[in-house]
C-alpha positions in Angstrom: 122.9 80.1 102.4 123.5 77.4 104.9 120.4 75.7 106.3 121.7 76.4 109.8 122.5 79.8 111.3 126.1 80.4 112.4 125.5 80.1 116.2 126.0 76.5 117.2 128.7 77.2 119.8 126.8 80.0 121.4 123.5 78.1 121.4 125.1 75.1 123.0 126.1 77.3 125.9 122.4 77.9 126.6 121.6 74.2 126.7 121.4 72.4 130.0 121.6 75.6 132.1 120.1 75.1 135.6 117.5 77.5 136.9 118.2 80.1 139.6 120.7 82.8 140.2 123.7 80.9 138.8 121.8 80.4 135.6 121.1 84.1 135.3 124.8 84.9 135.7 125.8 82.2 133.3 123.2 83.4 130.7 124.5 87.0 131.1 128.0 85.8 130.5 127.0 84.0 127.4 125.2 87.1 126.1 128.4 89.1 126.8 130.3 86.5 124.8 127.8 86.9 121.9 128.4 90.6 121.8 132.2 90.0 121.5 131.7 87.6 118.6 130.0 89.6 115.8 131.0 87.0 113.2 129.2 84.2 115.1 125.8 86.0 115.2 122.8 85.6 112.9 122.3 88.4 110.3 118.7 89.6 110.4 116.6 91.6 108.0 113.7 93.5 109.4 110.7 94.2 107.2 108.4 96.9 108.6 110.2 99.4 110.8 107.5 100.8 113.0 106.7 100.4 116.7 106.8 96.6 116.8 110.1 96.5 114.9 111.6 99.0 117.4 110.6 96.7 120.3 112.3 93.8 118.5 115.5 95.9 117.9 116.0 96.2 121.6 115.5 92.5 122.2 117.7 91.5 119.2 120.7 93.6 120.3 122.4 90.8 122.4 121.4 88.1 120.0 121.8 89.2 116.3 122.9 91.9 113.9 120.4 93.9 112.0 122.0 94.1 108.6 119.1 95.0 106.3 115.8 96.8 106.7 112.8 97.5 104.5 109.8 99.7 104.8 107.4 101.5 102.4 107.7 104.6 104.5 111.2 106.2 104.0 110.9 108.2 107.2 110.5 105.0 109.2 113.3 103.4 107.3 115.8 106.1 107.9 114.8 106.6 111.5 115.0 102.9 112.3 118.4 102.6 110.7 119.8 105.5 112.6 118.4 104.5 116.0 118.7 100.7 115.9 121.4 99.7 113.3 123.9 102.5 113.7 123.1 103.7 110.2 124.9 100.6 108.8 122.0 98.4 107.7 121.2 98.2 104.0 117.9 100.0 103.3 115.2 98.9 100.9 111.8 100.3 100.1 110.7 97.0 98.6 111.0 94.0 100.8 111.6 91.7 97.9 115.0 93.3 97.3 115.8 92.7 101.0 115.0 89.0 100.9 117.0 88.5 97.8 120.1 90.0 99.5 123.0 87.7 100.3 124.2 87.8 103.8 120.8 87.8 105.5 120.0 84.6 107.5 116.6 85.4 108.9 113.7 87.8 108.4 111.6 89.5 111.0 108.2 90.4 109.6 106.9 93.4 111.5 104.4 94.9 109.0 100.7 95.4 109.3 98.7 92.1 109.4 97.7 92.0 105.7 101.3 91.7 104.6 102.4 89.0 107.1 101.8 85.8 105.1 102.9 87.2 101.7 106.3 88.4 103.0 106.8 85.3 105.1 106.2 83.0 102.1 108.4 85.0 99.8 111.2 84.9 102.5 110.9 81.2 103.0 111.0 80.5 99.3 114.2 82.6 99.2 115.8 80.3 101.8 115.3 82.5 104.8 113.9 81.5 108.2 111.2 83.8 109.5 110.0 85.3 112.8 106.5 86.6 111.9 104.6 89.0 114.1 101.1 88.0 115.2 98.5 87.4 114.0 100.3 85.5 111.3 97.3 85.4 109.0 94.5 87.7 107.8 92.2 84.8 106.9 91.7 81.1 107.6 92.7 80.2 104.1 96.1 82.1 104.5 96.9 79.7 107.3 96.6 76.7 105.0 98.8 78.4 102.4 101.4 79.3 105.0 101.5 75.7 106.4 101.9 74.3 102.9 104.9 76.5 102.1 106.6 75.7 105.4 106.4 72.0 104.5 107.6 72.7 100.9 110.6 74.8 102.0 111.6 73.2 105.3 112.1 76.6 106.8 111.6 77.6 110.4 108.8 80.0 111.2 108.2 81.4 114.7 105.1 83.5 115.4 105.5 86.4 117.7 103.1 85.1 120.3 105.7 85.5 123.0 103.3 84.7 125.9 104.0 81.0 125.0 107.6 81.6 126.3 106.4 83.2 129.6 106.5 81.1 132.8 103.3 82.6 133.9 101.3 81.5 130.9 103.1 78.2 130.7 102.1 77.5 134.3 98.4 78.4 133.6 98.4 76.0 130.6 100.3 73.2 132.4 97.9 73.4 135.4 95.0 72.8 133.0 96.9 69.9 131.3 97.7 68.3 134.7 94.0 67.7 135.4 94.5 68.4 139.0 91.4 70.5 139.1 89.2 68.0 137.4 87.2 68.9 134.3 87.8 72.4 132.8 84.3 74.0 132.4 84.9 77.5 131.2 87.5 79.9 130.1 86.8 83.7 129.8 89.2 85.7 127.6 89.0 89.5 127.8 90.9 91.3 125.1 89.8 95.0 125.2 87.4 97.3 123.4 88.1 98.6 119.9 88.0 102.4 119.3 85.4 104.5 117.5 86.5 107.3 115.1 85.1 110.3 113.5 84.7 110.6 109.7 88.3 110.9 108.5 89.3 113.0 105.5 91.1 111.6 102.5 94.2 113.4 101.3 97.3 112.8 99.1 99.8 110.3 100.6 102.9 111.9 102.1 105.9 111.8 99.8 107.8 109.5 102.1 105.1 106.8 101.9 104.4 104.3 99.0 100.7 104.1 99.6 100.0 101.7 96.8 102.6 99.2 98.1 101.4 99.7 101.7 97.9 98.5 100.7 99.2 95.3 99.3 96.6 92.6 98.6 93.7 94.8 99.9 91.4 96.9 97.6 93.0 100.1 96.5 91.4 103.2 98.2 92.2 106.8 98.6 94.7 107.6 101.3 93.5 108.3 104.9 96.2 108.9 107.4 94.3 106.9 110.1 94.2 103.8 107.9 97.9 103.1 108.2 100.7 102.7 110.7 99.4 101.8 114.2 95.8 102.4 113.3 95.6 99.7 110.7 94.3 97.3 113.4 90.9 99.0 113.4 90.0 98.3 109.8 88.9 94.8 108.7 90.6 95.4 105.4 94.0 95.1 107.1 93.4 93.3 110.4 90.7 91.9 112.7 90.5 94.5 115.5 90.9 93.4 119.1 89.8 89.9 118.1 93.0 89.2 116.3 95.2 91.8 117.9 95.0 90.7 121.6 93.0 87.5 120.7 96.1 86.2 118.9 97.8 86.3 122.4 95.1 85.4 124.9 92.8 83.1 122.8 96.1 81.3 121.8 96.9 80.6 125.5 93.3 79.6 126.4 93.1 77.2 123.5 96.6 75.9 124.2 95.2 74.9 127.6 91.8 73.4 126.7 92.0 72.3 123.0 95.5 72.6 121.6 95.0 70.1 118.8 91.6 71.3 117.5 91.1 73.5 114.4 88.6 75.6 116.2 85.4 75.2 118.2 82.3 73.2 117.3 80.0 76.2 117.6 80.5 80.0 117.7 77.5 81.6 119.4 77.2 85.4 118.9 75.9 86.8 122.1 76.6 90.5 121.4 78.5 92.7 119.1 78.7 96.4 118.2 80.5 98.1 115.4 81.1 101.8 114.9 79.4 101.7 111.4 76.6 99.8 109.8 77.3 96.4 108.1 75.6 94.7 105.2 76.4 91.1 104.4 79.4 91.3 106.6 80.8 94.3 104.9 81.0 97.9 106.3 78.7 100.4 104.5 81.0 103.3 105.4 84.6 103.6 104.2 86.0 106.7 106.0 86.2 105.5 109.6 87.2 102.6 111.8 85.1 99.5 111.2 86.2 96.7 113.6 84.0 95.7 116.5 84.0 98.0 119.5 82.4 95.5 121.9 81.6 91.8 121.6 80.8 88.6 123.5 81.2 85.3 121.7 80.7 81.9 123.2 82.7 79.1 121.6 82.1 75.5 122.5 84.8 72.9 121.9 84.6 69.2 121.6 84.0 67.8 125.1 81.8 70.7 126.1 84.3 73.2 127.5 83.3 76.8 126.8 85.4 79.8 125.8 83.9 83.2 126.1 85.7 85.9 124.1 84.7 89.3 125.4 85.9 92.9 125.1 85.8 93.1 129.0 85.0 90.8 131.9 84.1 93.5 134.4 81.6 91.0 136.0 84.6 88.9 136.8 86.8 91.8 137.8 89.1 92.2 134.9 89.3 93.7 131.4 92.4 92.0 130.0 93.4 88.4 130.7 92.2 84.8 131.0 90.1 83.3 133.7 90.1 79.5 133.9 87.1 77.8 135.7 87.1 74.1 136.6 85.5 71.7 139.0 88.4 72.2 141.4 88.5 76.0 141.4 89.4 79.0 139.2 92.5 80.9 138.4 93.5 84.0 136.4 96.5 85.0 134.3 97.6 88.0 132.3 101.0 89.6 131.7 101.0 91.2 135.2 99.9 88.3 137.4 99.0 84.7 137.9 96.5 84.3 140.8 93.9 82.1 142.4 93.9 79.4 145.1 95.0 76.7 142.7 98.1 78.8 141.9 98.8 79.3 145.6 98.7 75.6 146.2 101.6 75.1 143.7 104.0 76.5 146.4 103.7 73.2 148.4 102.7 71.0 145.5 104.5 72.1 142.3 103.6 70.9 138.9 105.9 68.1 137.4 108.6 69.6 135.2 107.8 67.3 132.4 104.6 69.2 131.8 106.6 72.3 131.0 109.1 70.4 129.0 106.3 69.1 126.8 105.0 72.6 126.3 108.5 73.7 125.2 108.6 70.7 122.8 111.5 69.3 124.8 113.6 72.4 124.3 115.6 74.6 126.7 114.1 77.4 128.7 114.7 80.4 126.5 113.2 83.7 125.6 110.9 83.7 122.5 113.5 85.2 120.2 116.2 82.9 121.6 113.9 79.9 120.9 113.6 81.1 117.3 117.4 81.3 116.8 117.9 78.0 118.6 115.4 76.4 116.2 117.1 78.0 113.2 120.2 76.2 114.3 118.7 72.9 115.3 115.9 72.8 112.7 113.5 71.9 115.5 109.9 73.2 115.6 109.7 76.4 117.6 107.4 76.9 120.6 105.0 79.0 118.5 104.9 77.3 115.2 102.6 78.3 112.4 100.5 75.1 112.5 99.5 75.4 116.1 99.2 79.2 115.9 96.8 79.0 113.0 94.7 76.3 114.7 94.1 78.7 117.6 93.8 81.8 115.4 91.0 80.0 113.5 88.9 80.6 116.7 89.5 84.3 116.4 88.8 84.4 112.6 85.6 82.4 113.1 84.5 84.7 115.9 85.1 87.7 113.7 83.0 86.1 110.9 80.2 85.6 113.3 80.5 89.2 114.6 80.6 90.6 111.1 77.6 88.6 109.8 75.7 89.1 113.0 74.9 85.4 113.6 76.1 82.2 115.2 78.0 79.5 113.3 78.5 75.8 113.4 82.1 74.7 112.5 83.3 71.3 111.3 86.9 71.4 112.5 87.8 68.2 110.6 86.6 69.6 107.2 87.4 73.2 108.2 84.1 74.4 106.9 81.2 76.4 108.4 78.2 74.0 108.3 75.3 75.0 106.1 76.4 78.7 105.6 78.2 79.4 102.3 78.2 83.1 102.9 80.2 82.5 106.1 82.5 80.1 104.3 83.3 82.7 101.8 84.9 84.8 104.5 87.6 82.2 104.9 89.4 83.9 102.1 89.4 87.2 100.3 89.7 88.6 96.8 93.3 89.8 96.5 94.5 92.7 94.4 96.4 91.7 91.3 100.1 91.7 91.7 99.9 91.1 95.5 98.3 87.7 95.7 99.3 85.3 98.4 100.0 82.0 96.6 
């Protein structure tokens, strides 16, 4: 396969487009041209065909052709093909067969979290570029492995933290970087409360689901319907609860603003945490219900003294999802619905320099998150949400979860990437992986 995707002419049409109404019309025209040139479009394989993959299918329609799909659930596989690929995509129940298929340029990894790194690594070693859903990793150690393989293979990997491509969030970050408001003192990140569940019953897996394959690297257990599909997020075996689900978005933006180059905070102070089950040595003592934190408050302090509070809600500040920035010169708030505060209102008469945004975009054009991925596949540039920076910020979420699980505060040496004086906590940087599914 060629190192570059077959889109150079189309991508060049995006470059240098001015902002405003003319730009919108021009972009629409380019997209129409893309739809008329099926042979000049990237060919995508989608691994994992659940809800996230369905969302991507709608966004991919003007940009690429979905030519191959894989899922361990045959029902998901067939439904996705019929609804989003016109029944024409090659179907696989083992993702390894998909990534070995000729005629696939890039892979979208849309599986539960515990499969992300394994599939991404296998795809890159097979010569494919990768768009990997967030959070990219299950552990801190997986981030190191992922970074090593990206360097070894030279492949492009974009993480699906699409808020980095949003003008609202870019403005919030650029304002912090501008230093107009003086020293940033505190950032509060609210990411929602995790659910509690009853005691779930075990049963035989449905015939359409390969339960052994679904579990991947995690310990083999009896099937519980509520362990898989969308509910995987509420089990530490497969994910990190709200801390890595929404944290991968909002903590990412907060750290992009205050400490983008640091591999985590200096200290992680556990203020409060509740789980739906009892824990012993960081491990749930009950195996038949959700086990990720339902509520939490963690205070992370970064080099220079700026604080980041990660909470399930910030009702005392008037919000339950979003990011509040507090500085010497005022405070402002951002989430997917709004960007508010007097410092934001001041931008109408004193806008931020465009070079701040250009730097955030790594010198690239203003594109959607998926468009940025395909543009980088063509140019071989580093995407806006590259694995290295994503994992630096995600370390803050992983470390917070380690503190939450162990029930104590931590000191972190960001240079050595080690918890200071706590070998039990350090052990949580990686996991024992089931034979045959190791991430290497």
